[in-house]
N, C-alpha and C positions, 0 to 999 in steps of 0.2 A: 624837797631835797632828800637824798638818801645818805646814809652814813655807813662807815666801816667800823667793825668792832676792833678796837685795839690798833687802829691805824688812822692817820690823819686823812680826812676826806680830800682836803685841798691837794695834798701830794698825789693821791691816786687820780683825781680829776685832771690835774696838770699833765700827768704821764699819759693818760688816754688822749687828751687833746693834742699833745705833742706828737704821739705816735700815729694815731688814726682819728683825726678830728671828724671826718665824714662818718665813720662808723659810729662814733659816739652819739651823734645827733640823729642818725637814721637807723641804728641798730636797736639793741634792747637795753640801752642805758646801764642801769645798775648791774645787769647780769653779764655784760660784755666780758669782764675778766674770767667769769666761769665758763662762758661759751667758748672763749678762745683757748682755755686750758685743755690741752690734748689728753691729759690724764683723767679728765672728768667725763663720764658717760651719761650721767643723769643729774638733773637739777630739780629739786622738789621744794616748792614754796608752801610751807605748812601754815605760816602766819607771817604777819608783817615783820616780826623780829626773829623769825627762824627760817632759814633757807638751808636745806640739807643737800649734800651732793654725794654721788658715788664716785670715788676715786680709785682706779685700779681694782674695782670689784668690792671695795670696802666703803660703807656709808660713814659719813662724818658731817659735822657742822661746817658751814662756810663762815667766812669772816665778814659777810655782807648781809645787810638787812635794810628794810624800808624804815622810814621815819615814823610812819603811823599807819593804821588800818586804812585810812582814806587814801593814802598814797598807793597802797597795794591795789585798792579798787580802781584807782585811776590808771595804774599800770596795766591792769587786766583789760580795761577798756581800750587802752592804746594798742595792746597786743592784738585784740580782736579787730580793731579798725585797720591795723597794718596788714592783717591777713584776710580782710574782707569777710569776716564771719560775724555772726550775731551772738551776743551773750545776754540776750533778753530773758525774761521769765519763761518764754516759750522755748528757749534754747539753753536750758540750764546746764547741759553737758555738751561739750564740743571737743572733737578730736580732729586735728588737721596738721599739715606739714608746711614748713617754709623752706623752700629750696634755695632761696636767694639771700636770706637774712644773714648768713654766715659764709665767709670765704671757704672755710674748711669742713663744715658740717651741714647735713640736712637736719633740720630741727623738727621733731614731732611733738606737738603740744597736746596736752589733755587738760581741759579746764572744766572745773565743776563750780557752779555758783552757790552762793550762800543759801539759796532757796532749798537746796537739797543737802547742804552740809549742816552739821550740827554746831557750826560756828558762824559768825556774822561776816566772814570774809571768804573770798574764793580760795580754792586750792589750784595750784598750777604745777603740772609735771612736764618736764622737757626731756625727751630722749634725743641724744646727739648721735647721728649716724655719719661716720666719716665719708666725705665725698671721694677721697682716695681710699677705697676700701682695702682691708688687708687680704692678701692671697692666702691660700692654704699654707704656703711656705712661711708667710708672716705669722700666721696663727701658731705654727710650730715654734717659731722663735719666741713668741709670747707665752708659750707654755700651755696653750689650750689643748693641743693634741700632739702626738709624736709623728715622725715621718712614716712609720709603719701604718698608723691609723689613717693618715692622709692618703697613702697609696691604696689602702683598703677601700676607703670611701670613693676614690676615683673609679674603682672597679665596680662598686655596688650601684652607683648611679646609672651604670650602663646595663644593669641586670634586672632591676625592679624598682618599686617605689621605695624611697628613703624618707622616713619620718623623723623629724627632729623635735624632741619633746623637752619640756622643762618649764619652770615658772618664769614670770616676767623678769627681764634683765639678766637672764642666765647665759646669754650668748647664742640663742637659737638663730636669730636673724643674722648675726655676724657670720656664723658658720654657713648658713644657707646662701648668703651673699657670695661667699668665697666659692662655694660649690657650683654656682651658676657659671662661673668662668671655666669650670672643668667639664661642662657638658660638651660633647664632641661638636666641632664647628659645622659639620655637615648636617646636623639635626636642627629641626625647626622647633622653637620654644615660645610658649606664651606664659607670662608671669602675671598673676592676678593678686592684687593686694589692697588692703584697706587704706593704708597710708603709703606714700611713695618713698619707701626705704630701700627697696631692692633695685639693683641696676647692674648693667654690664657695659663696659667700654670696649670689650674685645670680641664678643660673640657677634657674628655677622647676621644671624637669623633669629633674633630674640625680640619679641614684642612685649609691651608692658601695658597693663590696664589697671585702673583703680576704680573703686566704687563711686557712685554718684548718689548722694542721699536726697530724699525728698525734703524740700525746703519750702517754707511758706505755704502758699496755696497750690503749689505744684504737686501733681500726683505721679510725676515721673521719677523713678528711682531705679538704680541698678546696683544691687548688692553682690556679694561674693557668690551667692547662689545663682543669680541671673547670668553673671559673667562666666561661671563654670558651665552652665548649660550651653551658652553660646560657644564656648571653647570646643565643645564636641562637634561643632559644625565646621571647624577650621582644619586646614591642612597642617597638622601638628604632630610632632613626635613626643614632646614633653609638655605637660601641664604642671605649672608650679603655683602653689597657693601660699601666700605669705604667712597666713595664720588661719587654720581651720577652726571655726567657732560655731558652726551651725549646719544648715541643710546642704551647703556646698560639699560636705563630706560624701554624700551619696553620689554626686556627679563626678567627684574626684575619683572615687573608687570605680564607678561605672566606666570611666575612661580607659581603665585597664583592659576591659573587654572589647575595646575598639583598637587595641594595639598600642596605647600610649604608655609612656613611662612618666614618672612624676616625682616631685619633691614637695614637702610641705612642713610646716611647723604646727604644733598643737600644745596646749598647756597640759601638764600631767605631773604627778608626783614621782613617777618612775617610768621606765620604758614600757612595761607591761600595762600599767594603768592607762597610759596614753592610748594604747590599742582599744581598751574598753571604752575610753572616752570617745574615740572615733566611732565605735559601734553604737554608742548612745545617740550621737548626732544623726547617724543613718536611721536609727529606729524612730526618732522624732519626725523625720522627714518622710518616712515610708511605712508600709505595712509588711515589710520583710520580716521573717522570723529570725530569731537569734542564730539559728543554724545557717540560714542563708547569708546573714551578715558576716558570720565567721568565715564562710567560704570566700566572701568578697575580700576579707582582710588578707587572704592569701596572696594578693598582689603586692603586699608590703614585704619587702625582703629584709629590711634593716630598720631598726629604731635606734637613734642616737639620743641618749639622755644627757642634757647639759645641766651643770650645777656650778654656780660661782664662776661663770665664764670659763669653765673647763669641761672637756668631754669626760663624763662620769662613768657611763656604761655604754656598751654596744650590744644590742640584742638582735639575733637573727630569728625570723619568724617562718614557720612552716604550717600549712593547713592541708589536711588530706581531703579526699573526695567526700567524706562524710561530715566535713566541717569541724573536725577535731583539730584544734590549734595547739601547737607546741612552740615554745620559745627556748632559745639557747643563748646564754650570756657568753659572748666571745671576748669581752673585755670589761673589767671592772677596775676603776682607779683605786689605787691604794691610798688611803687617807693618812697623811702624816700628821704629827702633833702640831706642826707649824701651819697646817692648812686650816686649823680651826681657830675661832676667835678666843 
């Protein structure tokens, strides 16, 4: 059994059974109230008695916990079985998505087992991606960006590559998902992603692919790099990569020389740092010189840096024929005292 801090378990269970009995028995049990809460974007199980959430961009404790470490381990095994993945010693880290377990959200799971943790129980992180994704107009209303910035980005995605940078849970994927629907409908698009978080219900010519990892004895696997190489063979106008984190950076930038436009996200501490991060990925994958790589970065017209689910800066990029890169900050959010903790 699980229990609620400061609230009668029987009352909560009766409410769940009364409202959605099928969901209680086939969903994620103890986590169902958190999964259903539309203000919560992230659920992090740190220990059996500590479940943290991110509500409206702010981290806080939840009022739910497991009864024991053993129950947490059993729950982890249940999650793995429900999604047909292994959490054995040979698969101590797993990342996967569940598109059917919630009516309102796509759930992205990241599980690390005790064999690699410094504690005796698993860690579980769940990112919730709304199935009815917010539009740019919705993001304006939520305070992520202004109408002027939305109009600016609509123009920029038609001119060159747009890179969205920031740390985890900063709003990168949310903004990218909204921009997908702003790509002109007459253009052909391929979206490549590690987890199935990006989608469009309105664009008529948009394809989606996700990676296929090598599992067990299988030697077959298709990562972001392989999918990016294959994208160059297709009849496309745009190539979109959910998150650049390796050699796919080279082929993403190479696509510019075959006439493609593109969008992608990358981790970075600011807009300019994200460009150098991209250059590092290209260097690891190739023997290009730094000067050659900087010239390749010239295909990127705009870098949006996200922080705390808000557009923090917009940087325009220019590279001359000699590979000299200059950046110009066209927007920087003014931080008010009530924006800080």
